[in-house]
C-alpha positions in Angstrom: 13.2 -40.3 -32.5 15.6 -41.0 -30.0 18.0 -38.7 -28.5 20.7 -39.0 -26.1 22.0 -36.8 -23.3 25.8 -37.7 -22.6 28.3 -36.5 -20.6 26.2 -36.1 -17.2 26.6 -36.5 -13.5 23.7 -38.0 -12.5 22.7 -37.4 -9.1 22.5 -40.5 -6.9 23.8 -42.5 -9.8 27.7 -43.3 -9.8 27.7 -45.6 -12.8 25.9 -44.1 -15.6 27.0 -40.9 -17.3 24.2 -41.2 -20.5 20.2 -41.0 -20.8 18.3 -42.1 -23.8 15.1 -40.6 -24.6 12.3 -41.8 -26.9 8.8 -40.4 -27.2 9.4 -38.2 -23.9 10.6 -41.4 -21.8 14.0 -42.5 -20.7 14.4 -45.6 -22.2 18.1 -46.3 -20.8 20.5 -44.9 -18.4 23.8 -46.2 -19.1 27.2 -45.4 -20.5 28.4 -45.8 -24.2 24.8 -46.1 -25.4 24.3 -46.2 -29.1 24.7 -43.4 -31.2 21.4 -41.1 -31.7 20.6 -38.6 -34.7 20.3 -35.8 -31.6 23.1 -36.2 -29.1 23.4 -33.3 -26.5 26.2 -33.0 -24.4 26.0 -32.0 -21.1 29.4 -30.9 -20.3 30.1 -33.2 -17.1 27.4 -31.1 -15.2 25.1 -32.3 -12.5 22.0 -33.6 -13.6 19.1 -33.9 -11.3 15.2 -34.8 -11.4 13.4 -31.4 -11.4 13.2 -29.0 -8.7 9.7 -29.7 -6.6 8.0 -26.9 -4.5 5.7 -28.5 -2.3 4.2 -25.8 -0.6 3.8 -22.1 -2.2 0.8 -19.4 -1.9 0.3 -18.7 -5.7 -2.9 -16.4 -4.8 -0.4 -14.3 -2.4 2.6 -13.8 -5.0 3.5 -10.3 -5.3 0.5 -8.7 -3.4 2.9 -6.9 -1.3 4.4 -4.9 -3.9 1.6 -4.9 -6.3 -1.0 -3.1 -4.0 1.8 -0.9 -2.2 0.9 -1.9 1.0 3.1 -2.9 3.7 3.4 -6.3 5.4 2.9 -7.3 9.3 4.8 -4.5 11.0 5.2 -6.7 13.8 6.7 -9.6 11.2 4.2 -12.4 12.9 2.4 -14.8 11.5 -0.6 -14.1 13.0 -0.9 -10.3 12.1 -0.2 -11.1 8.6 -3.5 -13.5 8.3 -5.3 -10.4 10.1 -4.2 -7.9 7.4 -5.1 -10.4 4.4 -9.0 -9.7 4.0 -7.8 -6.6 3.0 -5.7 -7.8 0.2 -8.3 -9.8 -0.6 -10.8 -7.5 -1.2 -8.9 -6.1 -4.1 -8.4 -9.6 -6.0 -10.0 -10.5 -9.3 -9.9 -13.7 -11.2 -7.5 -11.5 -13.9 -5.2 -10.1 -11.3 -4.8 -13.5 -9.4 -3.5 -15.0 -12.6 -1.3 -12.3 -13.8 0.5 -12.3 -10.3 0.2 -16.1 -10.1 2.1 -16.8 -13.6 4.6 -14.2 -12.4 5.3 -16.4 -9.7 5.5 -19.7 -12.0 7.6 -18.3 -14.1 10.1 -17.4 -11.2 10.0 -20.9 -10.2 9.8 -22.6 -14.0 12.6 -20.7 -15.0 14.7 -21.6 -11.8 14.2 -25.4 -12.5 10.8 -26.0 -10.8 8.6 -28.5 -12.3 6.3 -29.5 -9.7 4.3 -26.9 -7.5 1.4 -27.7 -4.7 -0.1 -24.2 -4.1 -2.1 -23.9 -1.0 -5.1 -21.6 -2.3 -7.3 -19.6 -0.2 -10.9 -20.8 -0.2 -12.2 -18.6 2.5 -14.1 -16.4 -0.2 -17.4 -17.5 -1.2 -16.7 -16.0 -4.9 -13.6 -18.7 -5.2 -11.7 -16.1 -7.1 -8.2 -17.3 -6.6 -9.3 -20.9 -7.0 -11.0 -20.0 -10.3 -8.0 -18.5 -11.5 -5.5 -21.3 -10.6 -8.0 -24.0 -11.7 -7.4 -22.3 -15.3 -3.6 -22.1 -14.7 -3.3 -25.6 -14.0 -5.2 -26.7 -17.0 -3.3 -23.8 -19.3 0.5 -24.8 -18.1 -0.1 -28.8 -17.6 2.9 -29.1 -20.1 5.3 -27.1 -18.7 4.5 -27.5 -14.7 2.6 -30.0 -12.8 0.2 -28.1 -10.2 -1.3 -29.3 -7.4 -4.3 -27.1 -5.5 -4.6 -27.0 -2.1 -8.3 -26.1 -0.9 -6.7 -24.0 2.4 -9.1 -22.0 4.6 -6.7 -19.5 5.5 -9.1 -17.7 7.8 -10.0 -20.8 9.8 -12.7 -23.1 8.8 -14.5 -22.2 11.9 -13.0 -18.9 12.7 -14.6 -17.8 9.2 -17.7 -18.4 9.1 -18.9 -21.3 7.0 -15.1 -22.2 6.2 -15.4 -25.9 6.3 -18.0 -25.9 3.5 -16.3 -23.5 1.5 -13.4 -26.0 1.5 -15.5 -28.8 0.6 -17.4 -27.0 -2.4 -13.5 -26.3 -3.4 -12.7 -29.9 -3.5 -15.9 -30.3 -5.7 -14.8 -27.5 -8.0 -11.3 -29.6 -8.2 -8.8 -28.8 -5.5 -6.6 -31.9 -5.5 -5.9 -31.7 -1.5 -7.7 -30.9 1.9 -6.0 -28.0 3.8 -6.5 -26.7 6.9 -5.0 -24.4 9.6 -6.1 -25.8 13.4 -4.0 -23.4 15.4 -5.5 -20.3 14.0 -9.2 -22.0 14.8 -10.5 -19.8 17.9 -10.0 -22.3 20.5 -8.5 -26.0 20.9 -11.7 -27.5 20.8 -12.2 -26.0 17.1 -8.7 -27.0 16.0 -9.2 -30.6 16.8 -12.6 -30.3 15.0 -11.2 -29.1 12.1 -8.7 -31.8 11.6 -11.3 -34.5 11.9 -13.3 -32.3 9.3 -9.9 -32.6 7.0 -9.6 -36.3 7.4 -13.1 -37.0 7.1 -13.1 -34.6 4.0 -10.1 -36.4 2.7 -11.8 -39.9 2.7 -15.0 -38.8 1.5 -13.5 -37.1 -2.1 -10.5 -39.3 -2.1 -7.9 -36.3 -2.0 -4.9 -36.1 -0.1 -4.4 -33.9 2.9 -1.8 -31.1 3.3 -2.2 -29.2 6.9 -0.9 -26.1 7.9 -0.1 -27.6 11.5 1.3 -25.9 14.1 2.7 -22.9 12.6 3.6 -21.3 16.2 6.2 -21.1 18.8 3.4 -22.3 21.5 4.6 -25.8 22.7 0.8 -26.4 23.7 -0.1 -26.3 20.1 0.3 -29.9 19.3 -2.4 -30.5 16.5 0.0 -32.8 14.8 -0.6 -35.3 17.3 -4.1 -35.8 16.5 -3.6 -35.6 12.3 -0.9 -38.0 12.7 -3.2 -40.2 14.9 -6.3 -40.2 12.8 -4.3 -41.0 9.6 -2.3 -43.8 11.2 -6.0 -45.7 12.2 -7.1 -45.1 8.3 -4.0 -45.8 7.1 -3.6 -42.5 5.2 0.0 -41.3 6.3 1.4 -41.3 2.7 -1.2 -39.1 1.4 -0.6 -36.9 4.1 1.4 -34.0 4.8 1.9 -31.8 8.0 3.0 -28.4 6.6 5.4 -26.0 9.1 5.5 -28.0 12.6 7.1 -25.5 14.2 6.3 -25.9 17.5 7.5 -29.6 17.1 10.7 -27.8 17.0 10.4 -26.4 20.5 8.8 -29.5 22.0 10.5 -31.3 24.8 12.5 -34.3 23.7 10.1 -36.8 25.7 7.2 -35.8 23.8 9.3 -35.2 20.4 10.9 -39.0 20.1 7.4 -40.6 21.1 5.7 -38.7 18.4 8.6 -39.4 15.9 7.8 -43.3 16.8 4.3 -42.6 15.7 5.4 -40.6 12.4 7.2 -43.5 11.4 4.5 -46.0 11.9 1.8 -43.5 9.8 4.5 -42.9 6.8 3.1 -39.3 7.5 5.3 -36.7 5.2 6.5 -33.3 6.5 7.4 -29.8 4.8 9.5 -27.2 6.3 9.6 -23.4 4.8 13.0 -22.8 6.1 13.2 -19.2 5.0 9.7 -17.9 6.1 9.6 -19.6 9.1 13.1 -18.3 10.4 11.9 -14.7 9.5 8.2 -15.3 11.3 8.8 -17.3 14.4 10.7 -16.5 17.1 9.4 -12.8 17.4 8.2 -13.2 21.1 11.7 -14.4 21.8 14.9 -12.3 23.5 17.5 -15.0 23.5 18.0 -17.6 23.2 15.9 -17.1 19.8 14.5 -20.2 18.3 15.2 -20.9 14.5 11.2 -21.6 13.7 12.1 -25.0 12.1 10.8 -28.3 13.0 12.8 -31.1 13.5 14.7 -31.8 10.1 17.7 -33.4 11.3 16.0 -35.5 13.5 13.0 -36.5 11.1 15.8 -37.5 8.6 17.9 -39.6 10.7 14.5 -41.2 11.9 13.6 -41.9 8.2 10.6 -39.6 8.3 9.9 -37.7 4.9 10.7 -33.9 5.1 11.2 -31.6 2.6 12.0 -28.0 2.0 9.5 -25.2 0.2 9.6 -21.8 -0.6 5.9 -20.9 1.0 5.9 -17.3 0.0 7.2 -14.6 -2.4 6.5 -10.9 -1.7 3.2 -11.2 0.2 2.1 -10.0 4.0 3.6 -12.8 5.1 7.0 -12.9 3.7 8.4 -9.5 2.0 11.3 -11.7 -0.2 11.5 -14.8 -1.8 12.1 -15.2 -5.5 11.3 -19.1 -6.5 14.9 -20.2 -6.2 15.0 -23.7 -4.6 19.0 -23.7 -4.3 18.6 -20.6 -1.9 15.7 -22.4 0.3 18.1 -25.5 0.3 21.1 -23.5 1.6 19.0 -21.7 4.1 17.6 -25.1 5.3 20.7 -26.9 5.7 22.2 -24.2 7.6 19.4 -23.7 10.0 18.8 -27.5 10.4 22.5 -27.8 10.9 22.6 -31.2 8.1 26.0 -30.2 6.5 28.1 -33.2 7.6 29.6 -34.8 4.2 27.4 -37.6 4.3 24.6 -35.4 4.7 25.6 -33.0 2.0 25.5 -36.2 -0.5 22.0 -36.7 -0.2 20.8 -33.1 0.1 19.2 -32.2 -2.8 16.4 -34.5 -2.1 15.1 -32.1 0.2 14.3 -30.0 -2.9 13.7 -33.1 -5.1 12.7 -36.9 -4.4 11.6 -35.5 -0.7 9.0 -33.3 -1.7 7.8 -35.8 -4.8 6.9 -38.0 -1.9 5.1 -35.1 -0.4 2.7 -34.7 -3.6 2.6 -38.7 -4.0 4.1 -38.4 -7.7 7.0 -40.5 -6.4 6.1 -43.5 -9.1 6.3 -41.2 -11.8 9.1 -38.9 -10.7 12.8 -39.4 -11.1 15.8 -40.2 -13.1 14.7 -44.2 -13.9 14.4 -46.0 -17.0 10.3 -45.7 -18.1 9.6 -42.6 -16.7 9.1 -39.2 -18.0 12.4 -37.5 -19.3 12.1 -34.4 -16.7 15.6 -33.4 -15.4 17.6 -30.3 -14.4 21.3 -29.4 -15.7 23.2 -27.4 -12.7 26.0 -25.2 -13.5 28.5 -27.5 -11.5 29.8 -31.2 -11.8 29.2 -32.4 -7.9 26.8 -32.1 -5.4 28.9 -30.4 -3.1 29.9 -27.9 -5.4 26.7 -27.1 -6.7 25.5 -26.4 -3.1 28.6 -24.3 -1.7 28.6 -22.2 -4.8 24.9 -21.8 -4.8 24.8 -22.6 -8.4 22.0 -21.9 -11.2 20.1 -24.2 -13.2 21.8 -24.3 -16.8 18.7 -26.0 -18.3 15.5 -27.9 -17.6 14.3 -30.7 -19.6 10.6 -31.7 -19.8 9.4 -35.1 -21.6 13.0 -35.1 -23.4 12.9 -31.4 -24.6 14.0 -27.9 -23.4 12.2 -25.9 -21.5 15.1 -23.6 -21.3 18.9 -23.3 -22.0 21.3 -20.9 -20.9 24.9 -20.4 -21.7 27.4 -22.0 -19.1 28.0 -19.3 -16.5 32.0 -18.9 -16.1 33.3 -19.3 -12.3 37.3 -19.0 -13.3 37.6 -15.3 -13.8 40.7 -14.1 -14.3 41.5 -11.6 -11.5 43.9 -8.6 -11.9 45.9 -8.9 -8.4 
């Protein structure tokens, strides 16, 4: 049955205000469309494609509070990694599933419909991976989940880590992951990057590497990753996550590399809140922000997206799956709030993330695509971001996943 959503302010579309849906797909986006049996008034609110969280650790969510333990006292990435095995010992398929479902509910209830999750496979029992493969299938009508085979303790730092990544790919993981800056020496970091690309080619998988998540400007694994995928013409299927050290690199090196990034078309993900918390820990002042060069990437046409990364785990005690909060922090830290930049800021948590996940052919508010979108509690992009508004409704395949009453902002004050 056809239905029409009308009176909408559609993101990046100044000419249409109505969306007609049939059998879960968008069949028209126009104004003054024909009457339908079912018509939904969107009350002049801003309509976006669903939020995308392209980097989340669903096997870690809520482990900090759940186990009643403290996180890294130093607040550093490397201490948190060292603490993780103690947490991992207590995990079961059931516990991972229960907490991951809680994290997914956090995100979906706030407008996310696409998640890429990094699952630790440096575990011969594949406890977390088994749980996540089940969840992915169980929730496919509600949220799309991509699973990264991620060796949290390293392909070589953890004995047999490389083979565990390969086995995880055979079991059904969608993406090859890695963490070259955590390997015991540069030689092994380089070797892991070669392994990542070779495994992706062998199994026809995408790539998403925790790459140079450090303030150390000598950490330049992104250069090797980019070179390999450039030569294999695999850049559009590759993502470098974090690349914090690139935010500290000198301009001569950075701009030479950005020219190569443009050639490879590799994607980047920045995790603003988490890396602002973790990085710069050894700095006094000036103190680094922890972000990669988001502003320069955008200006150079290099795809970059924002992500949550963690929710209440040993790395990051905060987080709640609210992508508006991630966007707000990210554009502040990256200093991307000119009038022109604000107009397309939502790309950082929608379209750009979709490109990282390689779902851009099916994602977005266009005729022929699935009728998946969210409705924000404001009418304009600027006011939505300024007020950090909530998601009023999330629509998937033309049906509501949820729908809230409008939140009132014009509250009379007795002054």
